[in-house]
C-alpha positions in Angstrom: 11.0 -14.5 7.5 13.8 -14.2 5.4 11.9 -14.3 1.9 14.2 -11.8 0.6 16.5 -14.5 -0.9 13.8 -16.6 -2.4 13.7 -16.6 -6.3 11.4 -18.3 -8.8 12.8 -18.9 -12.4 9.3 -18.2 -13.6 9.2 -14.3 -12.8 11.1 -13.0 -15.4 8.6 -14.6 -18.1 5.9 -13.4 -16.0 7.1 -9.8 -15.9 7.3 -10.3 -19.6 3.4 -11.4 -19.5 2.1 -8.5 -17.7 4.0 -5.9 -19.3 5.1 -2.5 -18.1 2.9 -0.1 -17.0 1.8 3.0 -18.8 4.0 5.9 -19.3 4.2 7.7 -16.0 2.3 11.0 -15.5 2.4 13.5 -12.3 0.6 12.3 -9.5 0.1 12.6 -6.0 -0.5 9.2 -4.3 2.2 6.5 -4.6 2.5 2.5 -3.1 5.4 1.2 -2.2 6.1 -2.6 -1.4 8.6 -4.2 1.1 9.3 -7.6 2.8 11.1 -8.4 6.1 14.6 -8.5 5.9 17.1 -6.7 8.6 18.0 -4.2 6.1 14.7 -3.4 5.0 13.3 -3.1 8.4 13.3 0.6 8.4 10.5 0.4 6.1 8.0 -0.9 8.6 9.5 1.5 11.1 9.0 4.5 8.9 5.5 3.8 8.0 4.3 2.9 11.8 5.8 5.7 13.4 4.6 8.1 10.9 7.9 9.5 9.5 7.0 8.7 6.0 3.5 10.5 6.4 5.6 13.6 7.9 7.7 13.5 4.8 5.1 12.9 2.2 2.7 15.9 3.8 6.1 18.1 3.4 6.1 17.4 -0.4 2.0 17.3 -0.7 1.9 13.7 -1.8 0.9 10.5 -0.2 2.9 7.2 0.2 1.4 4.0 1.2 4.0 2.0 2.7 2.7 -1.9 2.1 4.5 -5.0 3.9 4.4 -8.2 1.5 5.2 -11.5 3.1 6.1 -12.8 -0.3 9.1 -11.4 -1.4 8.8 -12.4 -5.1 5.2 -11.8 -5.2 6.3 -8.1 -4.1 8.6 -7.7 -7.0 6.2 -9.3 -9.6 3.6 -6.8 -8.2 5.8 -3.9 -8.9 6.9 -5.1 -12.4 3.0 -5.5 -13.1 2.8 -1.6 -12.1 0.6 -2.4 -8.8 3.5 -0.5 -6.7 5.6 2.3 -7.8 8.7 0.9 -5.8 9.6 -2.1 -4.1 12.7 -3.4 -1.7 14.9 -5.8 -4.0 18.3 -7.0 -4.4 20.6 -5.9 -7.2 20.4 -9.6 -8.6 16.7 -9.7 -8.5 16.3 -6.2 -9.7 18.1 -6.9 -12.8 16.4 -10.3 -13.5 12.7 -9.3 -13.2 11.7 -6.0 -13.6 14.6 -4.7 -15.6 14.7 -8.3 -17.6 11.2 -8.0 -18.0 11.3 -4.5 -19.5 10.3 -2.5 -16.8 12.8 0.5 -16.7 13.7 0.7 -12.8 15.8 2.9 -10.9 17.8 2.2 -7.6 16.8 5.2 -5.6 18.5 4.0 -2.4 21.4 1.9 -2.1 20.8 0.5 1.7 23.3 -2.2 2.5 25.2 -5.3 1.3 25.6 -8.6 2.9 28.5 -8.5 5.0 28.5 -12.3 6.3 25.0 -12.6 6.4 25.1 -15.4 3.6 27.5 -18.4 4.1 28.7 -21.7 2.4 29.0 -24.3 5.4 30.3 -27.7 5.1 30.8 -30.9 7.4 34.4 -32.1 6.1 37.3 -30.4 4.6 37.5 -27.0 2.9 36.0 -25.1 0.0 38.0 -27.1 -2.8 36.7 -30.2 -1.2 33.6 -29.6 -2.0 34.2 -31.3 -5.9 32.1 -34.2 -6.3 29.8 -33.4 -3.2 26.2 -32.4 -3.2 25.2 -28.8 -1.8 22.1 -27.9 -0.5 20.6 -24.5 -1.1 17.6 -22.4 -2.3 18.0 -22.7 -5.8 18.3 -19.7 -7.9 18.8 -17.3 -4.9 21.2 -15.2 -3.8 22.8 -18.2 -2.0 23.0 -20.1 -5.7 25.1 -17.2 -6.6 27.1 -17.1 -3.5 28.1 -20.7 -4.2 29.2 -19.8 -7.7 31.5 -17.2 -6.6 32.6 -19.5 -3.9 33.7 -22.0 -6.3 35.4 -19.4 -8.9 37.7 -18.7 -6.0 39.2 -22.2 -6.0 38.9 -22.8 -9.9 35.8 -24.9 -9.5 32.5 -24.6 -11.3 28.7 -26.0 -10.8 29.5 -28.8 -13.0 32.4 -30.0 -10.8 29.7 -30.8 -7.6 27.7 -33.7 -7.0 24.7 -31.8 -7.7 22.6 -28.9 -6.4 19.9 -30.1 -4.4 17.0 -27.4 -4.2 16.2 -27.0 -0.5 13.6 -24.6 1.4 15.0 -22.3 3.8 12.7 -23.6 6.3 14.2 -27.3 6.1 17.8 -26.3 6.1 18.5 -26.8 9.4 17.0 -30.1 9.7 18.9 -31.1 6.3 22.1 -30.4 7.6 21.9 -32.8 10.7 21.0 -35.7 8.1 23.9 -37.7 7.2 23.6 -37.5 3.5 23.9 -33.8 3.3 27.4 -32.6 2.6 27.3 -28.8 2.4 24.9 -26.1 2.6 24.4 -22.3 1.4 22.2 -20.1 3.5 21.4 -16.9 5.2 21.3 -15.2 8.8 19.7 -16.2 11.2 19.9 -19.8 9.8 23.8 -19.4 9.4 24.1 -19.1 12.9 22.2 -22.1 14.0 23.7 -24.4 11.9 27.5 -23.2 12.9 26.4 -24.3 16.4 26.4 -28.0 15.2 30.0 -29.4 16.1 30.7 -30.5 12.7 29.8 -27.4 11.0 32.5 -25.3 9.3 31.7 -21.9 7.3 34.3 -21.8 4.6 33.2 -18.8 2.8 30.6 -16.1 3.3 29.3 -13.0 1.5 32.2 -10.8 3.6 34.3 -12.8 0.7 32.8 -11.0 -1.8 31.9 -7.7 -0.4 29.4 -5.3 -1.9 27.9 -7.9 -4.3 24.6 -9.1 -2.5 23.4 -5.1 -2.5 19.8 -4.2 -0.8 18.1 -1.7 -2.6 14.8 0.5 -2.7 14.0 0.4 -6.6 11.3 2.6 -8.3 9.8 3.0 -11.6 12.3 5.4 -13.7 9.2 7.0 -15.6 7.6 7.3 -12.3 10.4 9.1 -10.5 11.2 11.4 -13.3 7.7 12.9 -13.4 7.5 13.0 -9.6 10.8 13.9 -8.1 8.9 14.8 -4.9 8.1 11.3 -4.5 11.9 10.4 -4.4 12.6 13.0 -2.2 10.2 12.1 0.2 11.2 8.6 0.4 14.7 9.5 0.8 14.2 11.9 3.6 12.0 9.5 5.3 14.5 6.4 5.0 17.5 8.6 6.4 15.6 10.1 9.3 15.2 6.4 10.5 18.8 5.5 9.9 20.0 8.4 11.6 17.7 7.0 14.8 19.5 3.5 14.1 23.0 5.0 13.9 22.5 7.0 17.1 21.7 3.6 18.8 18.1 4.4 19.8 17.1 1.1 21.4 13.5 2.1 21.0 13.6 2.2 17.4 16.0 -1.0 17.1 13.5 -3.0 19.5 10.4 -2.1 17.5 12.2 -3.5 14.3 13.9 -6.6 15.9 10.1 -7.2 17.1 8.6 -6.8 13.9 11.3 -9.2 12.1 10.4 -11.9 14.8 13.7 -11.4 17.2 14.8 -9.5 20.1 17.1 -6.5 20.3 20.2 -8.8 20.6 19.1 -10.9 17.7 18.6 -8.1 15.6 22.0 -6.3 16.7 23.6 -9.5 15.7 22.1 -9.3 12.2 23.1 -5.8 11.8 26.9 -6.6 12.5 26.9 -8.9 9.2 25.3 -6.4 7.4 27.0 -3.2 5.9 24.0 -0.5 6.4 24.8 2.7 4.6 23.6 4.9 7.7 25.0 7.9 6.2 24.0 8.9 2.6 27.3 10.0 1.6 28.6 6.7 2.3 26.0 5.0 0.1 26.9 7.7 -2.8 30.4 6.7 -2.8 29.8 3.1 -2.8 27.3 3.5 -5.9 29.8 5.5 -7.6 32.7 3.1 -7.1 34.7 1.1 -9.5 33.6 -2.2 -8.3 29.7 -1.9 -8.9 30.0 -2.5 -12.7 31.8 -5.6 -12.2 29.7 -6.7 -9.7 26.7 -6.1 -12.1 28.5 -7.8 -14.7 29.1 -11.1 -12.3 25.3 -11.3 -11.6 24.4 -10.8 -15.2 26.7 -13.7 -16.2 25.3 -15.7 -13.3 21.5 -14.8 -14.2 22.3 -15.8 -18.0 24.0 -18.8 -17.1 20.8 -20.1 -15.3 18.3 -19.1 -17.9 16.6 -16.1 -15.7 18.0 -13.0 -17.6 14.8 -12.1 -19.1 12.9 -13.9 -21.6 14.7 -15.5 -24.6 17.8 -13.3 -23.5 20.4 -13.9 -26.4 23.7 -12.9 -24.1 24.7 -11.6 -20.7 24.7 -8.4 -22.1 20.8 -8.3 -22.6 19.8 -5.9 -20.1 21.9 -2.5 -19.9 22.9 -1.1 -16.5 23.5 2.5 -16.2 25.9 4.2 -13.4 25.8 7.6 -12.0 28.4 8.7 -14.5 26.5 7.7 -17.3 28.6 4.7 -18.1 26.8 1.1 -19.1 27.2 -2.5 -18.9 25.4 -4.6 -20.9 23.3 -3.3 -24.0 23.3 0.4 -24.2 20.2 0.4 -26.3 18.1 -1.5 -23.8 18.9 0.2 -20.2 16.4 -1.0 -17.8 18.4 -0.6 -14.4 19.7 2.5 -13.4 21.9 3.3 -10.4 21.3 7.5 -9.7 22.6 8.9 -6.6 20.9 12.3 -7.1 18.4 11.8 -4.2 20.9 10.3 -1.7 23.1 13.1 -2.6 20.6 15.6 -1.6 20.2 14.2 1.9 24.0 14.0 2.0 23.6 17.9 1.3 20.7 18.4 3.7 19.2 19.2 0.6 15.6 17.6 1.0 
């Protein structure tokens, strides 16, 4: 259900093998993939409610919204050219399509994790992880969170007693065994594990706000050739987020049920998710001085794990461009772009 968090080391190499789609041209039919996660449930609702169709019709296009149960597979298919856009985190966008050579634009900055991801231990504090094994989904945002947590207490992964790759499906059961000392995982698993009397949360994503970011990314060439595609997607998205911000329980219940929980459960997940209901807030965040620093941290993590594109010579392998035109990474290999143009249009009521 929360497969957004998974990552496979082979994906960057796969992206290189399938190659980038041909240079985009004007067209009228588009396909967008998404997967289940609290911050991406609006994509299912705007599809089933007809809101996407309404906005697509306004611009004389069609947009097919497709749910893919396997998050990594959805990004691989986008990278291969089967979709024009996909829901993805900033980390996975950098490593899979951008690292694989597909020029990709963050069209919508939807939210960031603000407590949904956590480091949980049985004894001691964060610094006491030295010499202890840690269970997590390897090469996922949990792995990134662990790296940031260790850095905050001047430790590194080499100081641990090892990292044990553990499926999210097995994480709750694993924590109850005597040989598991610490886990890193995400909600709703975090909430369940913290019900154990010996469980203590020592670090979570609210300690690194704005670093685990959930996006709707699209092919840069496709967007440039078809700006109405961007307008329709953004218009539909913020119509739904407006309903959510107003507390429309019918809308929220539909999203809750589609994600496998109830209204109370979905609201609890939203509480630890910093949703950008207001497009102006998303623009401000995306233009903020912290984002480039975050992306440098992410690039260094990916490079350290060997998953920043095939044969990446350094953490600067992929260039990332920001709304003001500045870049981090290689300015001659920009493959990931944060563009606030369409979110700003939504904020201005210009869609």
